[in-house]
Structures are given as structure tokens and as C-alpha cells.
PAZAZA-963758 format. One line per field, with one value per residue (C-alpha): residue number from 1; residue in one letter; x, y, z. Coordinates in nm, 3 decimals, always signed. Layout:
// residues N
resi <- c(NUM|...)
resn <- c(A|...)
xx <- c(X|...)
yy <- c(Y|...)
zz <- c(Z|...)
END
This chain:
// residues 180
resi <- c(1|2|3|4|5|6|7|8|9|10|11|12|13|14|15|16|17|18|19|20|21|22|23|24|25|26|27|28|29|30|31|32|33|34|35|36|37|38|39|40|41|42|43|44|45|46|47|48|49|50|51|52|53|54|55|56|57|58|59|60|61|62|63|64|65|66|67|68|69|70|71|72|73|74|75|76|77|78|79|80|81|82|83|84|85|86|87|88|89|90|91|92|93|94|95|96|97|98|99|100|101|102|103|104|105|106|107|108|109|110|111|112|113|114|115|116|117|118|119|120|121|122|123|124|125|126|127|128|129|130|131|132|133|134|135|136|137|138|139|140|141|142|143|144|145|146|147|148|149|150|151|152|153|154|155|156|157|158|159|160|161|162|163|164|165|166|167|168|169|170|171|172|173|174|175|176|177|178|179|180)
resn <- c(M|A|S|V|N|A|A|E|A|V|A|G|L|A|L|T|F|V|L|P|G|F|A|L|A|R|A|T|F|P|E|W|R|F|R|G|P|N|G|A|I|H|L|L|E|T|L|A|L|S|L|F|G|S|V|A|I|T|V|I|L|G|F|G|L|L|N|S|P|V|G|F|G|V|N|W|S|D|P|V|L|F|E|L|L|A|G|V|T|L|V|G|L|A|A|A|V|L|R|G|A|F|A|A|V|P|P|S|G|P|V|L|E|P|E|G|E|K|E|R|P|F|E|T|I|R|V|L|E|G|L|K|A|E|E|R|R|L|R|H|R|L|R|V|L|P|R|D|A|P|E|R|P|R|V|E|A|D|L|E|Q|V|L|A|Q|E|A|R|T|V|A|A|R|E|G|E|L|N|A|A)
xx <- c(-7.033|-7.011|-6.790|-6.463|-6.309|-5.946|-5.920|-6.072|-5.885|-5.572|-5.695|-5.793|-5.441|-5.230|-5.478|-5.459|-5.065|-4.891|-5.068|-5.131|-4.779|-4.583|-4.721|-4.738|-4.309|-4.270|-4.413|-4.207|-3.886|-3.921|-3.504|-3.490|-3.398|-3.356|-3.030|-2.694|-2.465|-2.791|-3.066|-3.072|-3.089|-3.382|-3.556|-3.596|-3.657|-3.946|-4.068|-4.083|-4.254|-4.505|-4.567|-4.619|-4.755|-5.053|-5.083|-5.155|-5.312|-5.605|-5.605|-5.664|-5.930|-6.067|-6.103|-6.245|-6.496|-6.614|-6.698|-6.872|-7.210|-7.151|-7.087|-6.829|-6.924|-6.658|-6.698|-6.641|-6.952|-6.881|-6.638|-6.645|-6.269|-6.115|-6.248|-6.089|-5.758|-5.807|-5.842|-5.552|-5.320|-5.413|-5.393|-5.018|-4.936|-5.023|-4.823|-4.508|-4.540|-4.542|-4.256|-4.058|-4.019|-4.114|-3.916|-3.598|-3.377|-3.439|-3.502|-3.210|-3.262|-3.301|-3.030|-2.832|-2.751|-2.396|-2.432|-2.126|-1.744|-1.755|-1.938|-1.693|-1.529|-1.907|-1.998|-1.728|-1.830|-2.174|-2.087|-1.890|-2.136|-2.378|-2.146|-2.079|-2.508|-2.507|-2.204|-2.384|-2.732|-2.553|-2.375|-2.684|-2.822|-2.540|-2.582|-2.959|-2.936|-2.870|-2.556|-2.656|-2.888|-2.844|-2.856|-2.554|-2.257|-2.445|-2.515|-2.114|-1.996|-2.204|-2.052|-1.717|-1.749|-1.910|-1.582|-1.385|-1.577|-1.535|-1.139|-1.163|-1.337|-1.138|-0.810|-0.947|-1.026|-0.715|-0.472|-0.684|-0.524|-0.198|-0.201|-0.303)
yy <- c(-2.181|-1.958|-1.695|-1.719|-1.427|-1.416|-1.495|-1.817|-1.878|-1.875|-2.085|-2.317|-2.316|-2.363|-2.653|-2.864|-2.757|-2.695|-2.761|-3.135|-3.191|-2.974|-3.072|-3.408|-3.399|-3.167|-3.459|-3.724|-3.547|-3.349|-3.335|-3.117|-2.740|-2.531|-2.370|-2.495|-2.686|-2.920|-2.641|-2.590|-2.973|-2.993|-2.719|-2.785|-3.179|-3.026|-2.845|-3.140|-3.307|-3.067|-3.047|-3.400|-3.493|-3.258|-3.316|-3.696|-3.614|-3.425|-3.722|-3.969|-3.770|-3.672|-4.021|-4.130|-3.870|-3.978|-4.319|-4.219|-4.180|-3.870|-3.722|-3.458|-3.147|-3.063|-2.672|-2.415|-2.406|-2.790|-2.735|-3.120|-3.184|-2.850|-2.970|-3.274|-3.164|-2.864|-3.156|-3.372|-3.047|-3.007|-3.356|-3.353|-3.034|-3.195|-3.480|-3.251|-3.016|-3.352|-3.493|-3.162|-3.049|-2.646|-2.708|-2.452|-2.761|-3.034|-3.398|-3.642|-3.827|-4.202|-4.427|-4.600|-4.967|-5.108|-5.351|-5.546|-5.551|-5.455|-5.148|-5.023|-4.739|-4.623|-4.740|-4.491|-4.198|-4.256|-4.273|-3.934|-3.790|-3.854|-3.710|-3.396|-3.351|-3.453|-3.155|-2.895|-2.952|-2.925|-2.618|-2.478|-2.560|-2.367|-2.075|-2.046|-2.122|-1.797|-1.796|-1.853|-2.146|-2.438|-2.717|-2.518|-2.718|-3.082|-2.935|-2.884|-3.175|-3.388|-3.130|-3.265|-3.601|-3.601|-3.411|-3.709|-3.966|-3.812|-3.809|-4.164|-4.288|-4.124|-4.159|-4.533|-4.580|-4.387|-4.674|-4.958|-4.801|-4.790|-5.138|-5.261)
zz <- c(-3.843|-3.553|-3.534|-3.325|-3.147|-3.123|-2.743|-2.825|-3.131|-2.926|-2.641|-2.928|-3.122|-2.780|-2.633|-2.953|-3.066|-2.747|-2.388|-2.355|-2.484|-2.280|-1.925|-2.038|-2.117|-1.810|-1.579|-1.802|-1.738|-1.431|-1.411|-1.775|-1.733|-2.004|-1.854|-1.858|-2.055|-2.157|-2.188|-2.534|-2.607|-2.351|-2.441|-2.824|-2.724|-2.482|-2.760|-3.009|-2.766|-2.733|-3.015|-3.147|-2.824|-2.850|-3.191|-3.090|-2.791|-3.004|-3.226|-2.985|-2.811|-3.153|-3.233|-2.906|-2.924|-3.250|-3.138|-2.838|-2.739|-2.679|-3.008|-3.155|-3.362|-3.530|-3.422|-3.190|-3.052|-2.911|-2.653|-2.561|-2.735|-2.566|-2.198|-2.220|-2.378|-2.052|-1.835|-1.987|-1.933|-1.558|-1.497|-1.667|-1.495|-1.177|-1.249|-1.347|-1.002|-0.789|-0.977|-0.903|-1.277|-1.154|-0.839|-0.795|-0.753|-1.042|-0.914|-1.018|-1.306|-1.352|-1.280|-1.535|-1.467|-1.576|-1.857|-1.850|-1.908|-2.256|-2.152|-1.881|-2.048|-2.124|-1.749|-1.639|-1.855|-1.706|-1.339|-1.392|-1.552|-1.321|-1.045|-1.239|-1.279|-0.873|-0.831|-1.027|-0.834|-0.514|-0.645|-0.751|-0.398|-0.250|-0.492|-0.349|+0.023|+0.215|+0.370|+0.745|+0.667|+0.899|+0.588|+0.399|+0.590|+0.501|+0.131|+0.149|+0.286|-0.005|-0.235|-0.107|-0.102|-0.495|-0.563|-0.386|-0.566|-0.921|-0.776|-0.727|-1.029|-1.293|-1.079|-1.076|-1.430|-1.544|-1.346|-1.549|-1.865|-1.742|-1.628|-1.949)
END
């Protein structure tokens, strides 16, 4: 077996256990940020997806190589698996960048559809959580915008609309509870 230097070992371990899963996790959930109220949860979820996703991708690609005419030599001198893992990582990172995973302002998350009258309290909570997320996004946008930016008044108006919608939603739900 050929000797392995430290750089090859680190690159091999990163490609086997971290990078492909991280790239695909960021491409799948571009709205997750590692700061803020849910930052620790999103970081932990991303780390878990990175580890388990990378191992799963490595196993699937290794199995595919074993059953291919190219063949697969299980040693460090046969870089086919690592080339494939690097390709998966690059494709995942490109998709993550295109979906806005590394942008200063995160993309909005998925829209949750209401599930009926029995879900009314939970629907209100989901709506309020969505409005709070939009409020945080807009407040962040205001913090990073220069004071003389031409789009600042539009962002401030959007923030006022979101705050008004939050107040209307809370008032409507309180009215329903008082009527019942």
C-alpha cells in the first residue's frame, strides 16, 4: 500500500465524511442560518446531515464503482471515488450558491399551506412565525443597507406592512378566542 501524506489524508477524510453532505444540505436548505434564535439547531442539523449524507453518498458511489466496468481499487492510489465525491461536492455547492445559501440575506423558507379548521391555532402560529421570519429578514436588510441607499424606503415600508400584518393576525385570533 502506498504511503499517504497528511494533506491526502485530510482531503480524503473531508471528502468521505463532510464535504458532499454539507454541500447538499446547504443546497437543500438554503434558508438556514447559523446565527439567530434557531442558529444552534440549524448548525446541529447541518452537521448531522453533513456526516450522514456524506457517508451515504460515499457508500452509493463506492457500490456503483464496484459494479461498473471501470472497477474500483480500494486504495489511496486509485482516486476515482474521490474525484466523484469532489464532483458531487462542487455540484452541491453550485446549487447552494444558486439557491442563495451563502447570500447576505437568506431566501424565504417554504410556504406552509393551512390544513383545515381543526388546525386553526397551529395555522395562526405558522403564519406568525412566517411573519416574524420576514420581519427578521427585513430588519437584517435594513442593518446592512447604507443609510443613503435608494431601496431603504421600500424596505422600511415592507417592514411596516409586515408589522401591521402581525398585529392584525394577533388581533383576529384574540377576537376569535374572546367570541368563543
